[in-house]
C-alpha positions as CSV (number, residue, x, y, z in Angstrom):
1,M,0.0,0.2,0.0
2,P,1.3,3.6,-0.8
3,T,3.1,5.6,2.1
4,K,2.3,8.6,0.2
5,V,-0.8,9.9,-1.1
6,D,-2.4,13.0,-2.7
7,L,-5.4,14.9,-1.3
8,N,-7.5,16.7,-3.8
9,A,-10.6,18.8,-3.9
10,D,-12.8,20.4,-6.4
11,M,-12.7,23.9,-6.2
12,G,-13.5,27.3,-7.9
13,E,-16.8,26.3,-8.7
14,S,-18.4,29.8,-8.0
15,Y,-19.4,32.0,-10.7
16,G,-20.9,35.6,-11.5
17,R,-22.6,36.3,-8.2
18,W,-23.2,32.9,-7.0
19,T,-20.8,31.6,-4.5
20,L,-20.1,28.0,-3.8
21,G,-17.5,26.6,-1.3
22,D,-14.9,28.0,1.0
23,D,-11.8,27.7,-1.3
24,E,-9.7,29.9,1.2
25,A,-10.2,27.8,4.0
26,L,-10.0,24.5,2.0
27,M,-7.0,25.2,0.0
28,P,-4.1,25.1,2.8
29,H,-5.2,21.4,3.6
30,L,-4.5,20.1,0.0
31,T,-2.0,19.0,-2.2
32,S,-3.7,19.1,-5.5
33,A,-6.8,21.3,-6.6
34,N,-9.3,20.4,-9.2
35,I,-10.4,23.8,-10.7
36,A,-13.6,24.3,-12.6
37,C,-13.5,25.4,-16.0
38,G,-16.8,27.0,-16.6
39,F,-19.1,24.4,-18.1
40,H,-20.2,23.0,-14.6
41,G,-19.0,26.0,-12.4
42,G,-16.6,28.5,-12.4
43,D,-16.0,31.6,-14.9
44,P,-12.6,33.3,-16.1
45,H,-12.4,35.5,-13.1
46,V,-12.8,32.7,-10.5
47,M,-10.5,30.5,-12.2
48,R,-7.6,33.2,-12.2
49,R,-8.3,33.7,-8.5
50,T,-8.3,30.1,-7.8
51,V,-5.2,29.3,-9.7
52,A,-3.7,32.1,-7.7
53,L,-4.6,30.8,-4.3
54,A,-3.3,27.6,-5.2
55,L,0.1,28.9,-6.1
56,D,0.2,30.7,-2.8
57,H,-0.3,27.6,-1.1
58,G,2.0,25.4,-3.4
59,V,-1.0,23.2,-4.5
60,G,-1.0,21.4,-7.8
61,I,-3.1,22.9,-10.4
62,G,-5.8,20.6,-12.2
63,A,-8.6,21.1,-14.5
64,H,-12.2,20.0,-13.4
65,V,-13.6,19.4,-16.9
66,A,-17.1,18.6,-17.2
67,F,-20.2,18.1,-19.6
68,P,-21.7,21.5,-20.7
69,D,-24.2,21.6,-18.0
70,L,-24.1,24.5,-15.8
71,I,-27.6,24.1,-14.6
72,G,-27.2,20.5,-13.5
73,F,-23.7,21.2,-12.0
74,G,-22.2,18.8,-14.4
75,R,-23.8,15.4,-12.8
76,R,-26.2,14.5,-15.4
77,R,-24.7,12.4,-18.2
78,L,-25.3,13.8,-21.4
79,A,-25.3,12.2,-25.0
80,A,-22.1,12.9,-26.8
81,T,-19.7,11.5,-29.4
82,A,-16.3,10.4,-28.4
83,D,-15.1,13.4,-30.7
84,E,-17.0,15.7,-28.3
85,I,-15.7,14.2,-25.2
86,E,-12.3,14.9,-26.5
87,D,-13.0,18.6,-27.5
88,Y,-14.8,19.3,-24.3
89,I,-11.8,18.1,-22.3
90,L,-9.3,19.8,-24.4
91,Y,-11.2,23.2,-24.4
92,Q,-11.6,23.3,-20.7
93,A,-8.2,22.1,-19.7
94,G,-6.7,24.5,-22.1
95,A,-8.4,27.6,-20.4
96,V,-7.0,26.3,-16.7
97,K,-3.6,25.8,-18.2
98,A,-3.5,29.3,-19.9
99,F,-4.2,30.8,-16.5
100,A,-1.8,28.7,-14.7
101,E,0.9,29.5,-17.2
102,A,0.2,33.4,-16.8
103,A,0.5,33.0,-13.2
104,G,4.1,31.2,-13.6
105,G,2.7,27.7,-12.9
106,R,1.8,24.8,-14.7
107,L,-1.4,22.6,-15.4
108,Q,-0.7,19.4,-13.2
109,H,-3.5,17.3,-14.1
110,V,-7.0,16.8,-15.3
111,K,-10.1,15.2,-13.4
112,P,-13.2,14.6,-15.0
113,N,-16.3,15.7,-13.0
114,G,-19.7,14.0,-12.1
115,G,-21.4,12.8,-15.2
116,L,-18.5,13.0,-17.5
117,S,-16.5,11.0,-15.0
118,T,-18.9,8.2,-14.8
119,S,-19.4,8.2,-18.8
120,I,-16.0,7.9,-19.1
121,V,-15.7,5.0,-16.9
122,A,-18.8,3.0,-18.4
123,S,-17.2,3.6,-22.1
124,P,-14.1,2.5,-23.4
125,E,-14.6,4.4,-26.5
126,Y,-15.1,7.7,-24.3
127,A,-12.2,6.6,-22.1
128,R,-9.9,6.5,-25.3
129,A,-11.3,10.1,-26.0
130,A,-10.2,11.3,-22.7
131,A,-6.7,10.0,-23.3
132,R,-6.2,11.5,-26.5
133,A,-7.1,14.9,-24.9
134,L,-4.8,14.5,-22.1
135,A,-2.0,13.5,-24.7
136,S,-2.4,16.6,-26.5
137,L,-1.9,18.7,-23.6
138,G,1.7,17.4,-23.0
139,P,3.5,14.2,-21.8
140,D,3.5,15.3,-18.1
141,V,-0.4,16.2,-17.4
142,I,-1.8,13.7,-15.5
143,L,-5.1,11.8,-15.6
144,L,-6.8,11.7,-12.2
145,M,-9.8,9.2,-12.2
146,P,-10.9,5.9,-10.8
147,P,-8.7,2.8,-11.3
148,A,-10.9,1.5,-13.9
149,V,-9.5,4.0,-16.5
150,A,-5.8,3.0,-15.7
151,A,-5.4,0.4,-18.8
152,T,-6.4,2.8,-21.0
153,A,-4.4,5.5,-19.9
154,A,-1.5,3.1,-20.2
155,D,-2.2,2.3,-23.7
156,A,-2.1,6.0,-24.6
157,G,1.3,6.6,-22.6
158,V,-1.0,9.0,-20.4
159,P,0.5,9.5,-16.6
160,F,-2.4,8.3,-14.5
161,V,-3.1,8.4,-10.7
162,P,-6.1,6.4,-9.4
163,E,-8.4,8.2,-7.2
164,G,-10.8,7.2,-4.3
165,Y,-13.5,8.8,-2.1
166,V,-14.4,8.9,1.3
167,D,-16.9,11.7,1.4
168,L,-18.9,9.8,-1.1
169,D,-20.5,6.5,-0.9
170,Y,-19.8,3.4,-3.2
171,D,-22.6,1.0,-4.0
172,G,-22.2,-2.8,-3.9
173,A,-21.1,-2.9,-7.6
174,G,-18.3,-0.3,-6.8
175,K,-20.0,2.6,-8.4
176,L,-20.1,5.8,-6.6
177,V,-23.6,7.2,-5.2
178,L,-23.7,10.7,-6.7
179,E,-25.5,13.5,-4.7
180,R,-27.0,16.6,-6.1
181,T,-26.4,18.3,-2.6
182,K,-23.8,17.2,-0.5
183,Q,-24.7,16.0,2.9
184,V,-22.7,17.0,6.1
185,R,-20.3,14.0,7.1
186,D,-18.7,13.5,10.3
187,P,-14.9,14.8,9.7
188,H,-13.5,12.3,12.2
189,E,-15.2,9.3,10.6
190,M,-13.7,10.8,7.2
191,G,-10.4,10.7,8.6
192,E,-10.7,7.2,9.7
193,K,-12.2,5.9,6.3
194,A,-9.0,7.6,4.4
195,V,-6.5,5.9,6.7
196,R,-8.3,2.7,6.0
197,L,-8.4,3.2,2.4
198,V,-5.0,3.9,2.1
199,R,-3.5,1.2,4.4
200,E,-5.9,-1.6,3.6
201,G,-7.1,-0.6,0.2
202,R,-10.7,-1.1,1.3
203,V,-13.7,1.3,1.7
204,R,-17.2,0.4,3.2
205,T,-20.0,0.0,0.8
206,V,-23.7,1.3,1.4
207,D,-25.0,-2.2,1.7
208,G,-22.3,-3.0,4.5
209,G,-19.8,-4.8,2.6
210,D,-16.1,-3.8,1.8
211,L,-14.9,-2.8,-1.7
212,E,-11.4,-3.5,-2.6
213,L,-9.9,-0.3,-3.9
214,E,-6.1,0.9,-4.4
215,V,-5.6,4.7,-4.9
216,E,-3.2,7.1,-4.6
217,S,-5.1,9.9,-4.2
218,I,-8.3,11.1,-2.1
219,C,-11.0,13.5,-3.0
220,V,-12.7,16.1,-0.7
221,H,-15.8,17.8,-2.3
222,G,-15.3,21.4,-2.2
223,D,-19.2,21.8,-2.3
224,A,-19.7,20.0,1.0
225,P,-21.0,22.2,3.8
226,N,-18.0,21.4,5.9
227,A,-15.4,20.6,3.3
228,P,-12.6,22.6,5.2
229,E,-13.1,20.6,8.5
230,I,-13.3,17.2,6.3
231,A,-10.1,17.9,4.7
232,R,-8.2,19.0,7.6
233,A,-9.4,15.8,9.5
234,I,-8.4,13.4,6.5
235,R,-4.8,15.3,6.5
236,D,-4.4,15.1,10.2
237,A,-5.4,11.4,10.2
238,L,-3.1,10.6,7.5
239,E,-0.3,12.4,9.2
240,R,-0.8,10.7,12.3
241,A,-0.6,7.3,10.5
242,D,2.8,8.2,9.0
243,I,1.1,8.6,5.6
244,E,3.0,11.2,3.4
245,L,1.1,13.7,1.8
246,A,2.2,14.9,-1.8
247,P,0.9,16.2,-5.0
248,L,0.2,14.4,-8.0
249,A,3.3,15.3,-9.8
250,D,5.4,13.8,-7.1
251,L,3.2,10.3,-7.5
252,H,2.3,9.8,-11.1
253,T,3.4,6.7,-12.8
254,I,2.5,5.5,-16.3
255,A,0.0,3.0,-15.7
256,R,1.0,-0.5,-16.9
């Protein structure tokens, strides 16, 4: 099991006069940030500010790409061709890449959001399209997704880090139970789940069973009401368990 793990969060999801999450309180606890690109949340001004915040805290910058579904927060699965999937990812990641480079940083990774992520996991064709988009962004840009996509990333020569969740539930089939609105979860319990996931490669499912899951990154959802408290509790629990926190750029391998 890994002795180092990344702690990432979905961020920059406010836009216009609408505010979601407390990015300033959450960012100091992270090692990587997935920044919304405007399709499910975020706007150019929020992207610029979130990139700057990540750089201030030494946090790796990622693009949180989604279906064009602002009203559904990107959590609905939309009909699309593989070419459209590739274009959606490249378009959005390119925006975050530009902001990162303008601020003196770089794009570390890409993470699909909600409905786009579940669609890619379910479709080998979509997974290949995602890998093509990542390859277009450069040889060092990491794909952050569930372990099911590792083989496709390997075939395309794309750096890959497998991700798991403790503030979302898994069903008995190993699929995430997506929530339209995040519930308040106990931070101490989330910390214990994170340590077990890293140390044992297991997470409890909603039906009471255990799902085997080997991951190198744990996600905290920035739109949860108490996301900063959850992130702090997870980080503290991992450090007490002698598990080092490190950004994706320090962890990535070409999946084989």
